[in-house]
Structure formats: structure tokens, C-alpha cells
N, C-alpha and C positions, 0 to 999 in steps of 0.2 A: 504493500500500500504506500502511496506517495501523498505528500501534502498537496493542497490545491495549487500552491505556487510552483511546485516542482512539475506538476502535470501541465500547467499552462505555459511554463517555460519550454517544456518539450514541444508543445504545440507551435511555438514560434519557429523552432528549428525545422519543422516540416510544413510550415505555411498554413497550419490549421487555424491560426488566429483569423485569417481572412475568411474562412468558412464561418467562424463565429459571427463576423460582421454580417454576412449574408443571411444567416439563420435568424439573427436578432433584429434585423432591420425593420421589419413590419411591426412587431410589437413595440419596439422603441419609438417608432413614429407615432404610435397611439399614446405612448407615455408623454411625448413632447406636447401633444395636443392638450394635455392637462395643465399646461402652464402657458401664460401669455408671453410669447416670444416676440411680439410685434413692438414691444417697448424695450429699451435698453435694460440689460440685466447681467448678472454674474452667476456662475454656476460651478459646481464640482461634479465630476463623473467619478463615483466611488467604485473602483475596480475597472479602470478605463481600458484595460487591454492595450491594443496598439493605437489607441487614441482616435479611432474613427469617429466617435460621436462628438468629441471636442472639435475635430476638423469640420464636421458637418454643421455644427451649430454656429461656428464662426462664419462659415460660408453662406449659410441660408437664413440666418436670423440676426437680430440686433444685439448679439452677445458682445460685451465689452471686456469680459474677463472670464476665460475658460480654463479650468484646472483639472488635470487628470491625476488620479492617485492609484497606484497599483503595487502589489507586493512583488511582482515579477520583474527582475532587473532587465531581462531580455525584452519583455513587453514595453517597458518604458524606454529602453534604448531605441526600439523600433519606432515608437510614437514620436520621440524627439527627432528622429531622422526624417520623418514625414511631415512635420508640422513646424512652421515658423511663428505661429501665433499663440498657441496654447502653452501653459506652464505645467510641467510634469514632475511628480514626486514619486520616487521609488521607496516605498516604506509600507509598513503594516498600517492598515486603516485605523486600528485602535490606538496607535501611538501618534498619529498625525493630527495636528491642529491647524485650522485655517488661520493664516496670518491676518487676513481680512475676511470677515464673514460674508456669505454669498446669499443671493436671492432664492436659489433653487439647487437642490441636490438630486441627481439622477443616479440610479444604480440598477444594472441589469445582470441577473444571474450571479449574484455575489453573496447575498446575506446568509444563505443556508450553509455556507462554508465556515461559519463561525460557531464555536461551541455554544456561545450565548448571544444570539443575534440581537436581543434587546439591548445589550451593552453598547453595541455599535449604533443602534437606532437612537438611543438616548444621547450618545456623544454627538451625533449629527444634529440633534435637536438643540443641545446645550451649547456646543462649541463651534459649529460650522455655519448655522443659519442665522441670518438677520431676522429681526422682528417682521412678522408677516411673511416669512419665507416658507417654502414648501419642499417637502421630501417626497419623491416619487420613486418607488422601487418596482421592479418586475422580476418574477421568478417563474420557472417552469417546473421546478421540483417542489411540489406541495401535495399534501395528502389526497385531496380530491382528484388529482390528476393521476389516475391509477397506472397509466402506462409508464410513469417515471419511477415507480417504486423499486425497480432493480438497478437503477442507474449507478448507485454506489458500487455494487458488485461489478458492473460492467466497466466503470471508469477506474476502479481501484484507487479512489480518492479516500484518504483516511478520515476526513470529517465531512459529513453531509447530514444536515439535520432536517428531518421530514416533519413539517408542522402543518396544521390545518389552517384554513382561511381565518377561522375565529381566533386561533392562536396568534397569527400575524397581526390581526386587528388589535388584539390585546397588547402586543408588544408596542405598537404605536401609542395606544392610549396610556399605558403605564410610563411611557417616555415623555409624556406631556403634550403630545400632538392633539390638535383640535380639528373639527371638520373632517374626520377620518372617513374614507370611503374606499371601495375597491371595485374592480371590474375584471372580467376575464376576456381577453382579446385574442383574436386570431385562432379561434377554436376550429376543430375539424373532426373527422372521423376518428374515434378512439382517442381524441386529444381535447382536453378540457380548456385548452388555451393557456396563454401566459397570464398569471395572476399579477395584476397591477394594484398595489396598495399605495395610497397617498394621504397626506395630512399636512396641516398648517401649524406654524408656530405663532402663538399670540404675540 
């Protein structure tokens, strides 16, 4: 079994990170719709991988400050090589603090790789977001999506926490978020869709 960082670093070596971008593109576009990007704003992509979302938001929206954070040194190296606008940090998400808080935090397919996801959700609420900021997360690995239940066995990742929709909502609530909601997007045959949970900081 490998850590998530080891697995994703291996993926950079074989170009699989680009496949992640293709697979995540449609649900992430749905996540972006949950924040008004027609005004200037700043954001963090928590678990940014090769930085594709940071590059996209700089190009397509009124982003004035985009930050990518990822634990994989290889992912961050690739992100920096492809992007002249974003700022990237190679560090553990739990140990990183935003020098300047941001308007919105996005995170796709990251939170269930933490032993205690609520710890990171609370950190995002307390230390990363400005007042009236929003956190939007997307995950495919959750209890109601039955087809994903064997993913840990298949991927050989040592930490994958399978939680229900209600549990994810409770993590947001206990972390101090308000106006919490969720939707399941891009569903299909035998696929319950990507679970998107979002909430606001007072």
C-alpha cells in the first residue's frame, strides 16, 4: 500500500495526471458554477495536481489570485512548468496556511484521503477563507456511490475514508460553515455522480 502522495507522484511519471484532468473536468465545471466568477476574486485549489484548474480559472474568469497546494512534489513541479500566473505550494494541506485569505476554496477528489477530513475542513474555514467566503468540494468516493467501494483495494492507497453524504454535511456544519448544501452531478448508469458539498463562512 502507498500513500496518496506516492500514488499521485507515480501518476505524473506516466502522464496519468492528464487523465485526471479529463475525468474531472465536467464535475469541476459544475462546482465552478456554485461561485460567482464574473467578479474579481481569489481562490485556493486544495490538492491542485498539475494545476489545470488554476490555469483554467485565470484564463476564463476574473481571478486575480490563484493558489494551488499539493503534497506531491512532482505535481507541483509540473504545475509550475505550465503556469506563469498561479502560485504553487508543495506541502501537506494540514500544515499550510494562506498568507492572505481567499474568497473561495475548491477541492476535487482530495478530502477522503485524510484520516480526519473534518480537521482539514475546519482549517479551511478558520484559516484560509475570508468572511463570506465559500468552500466547494467534490468527491467520487462516498458511501452512496456503490461502484466506488472497492477503489481502495484497486488503487492500493493506504488511506481512503468512505463517508456518507450526511457525514460530509456534518463535517461542514461542525467546522462552522453556514448555508450548507450538496448536489450530485454528472451521474450515469451505475454511477451516482460526483458529490459536491459547499458552504459559506459568516
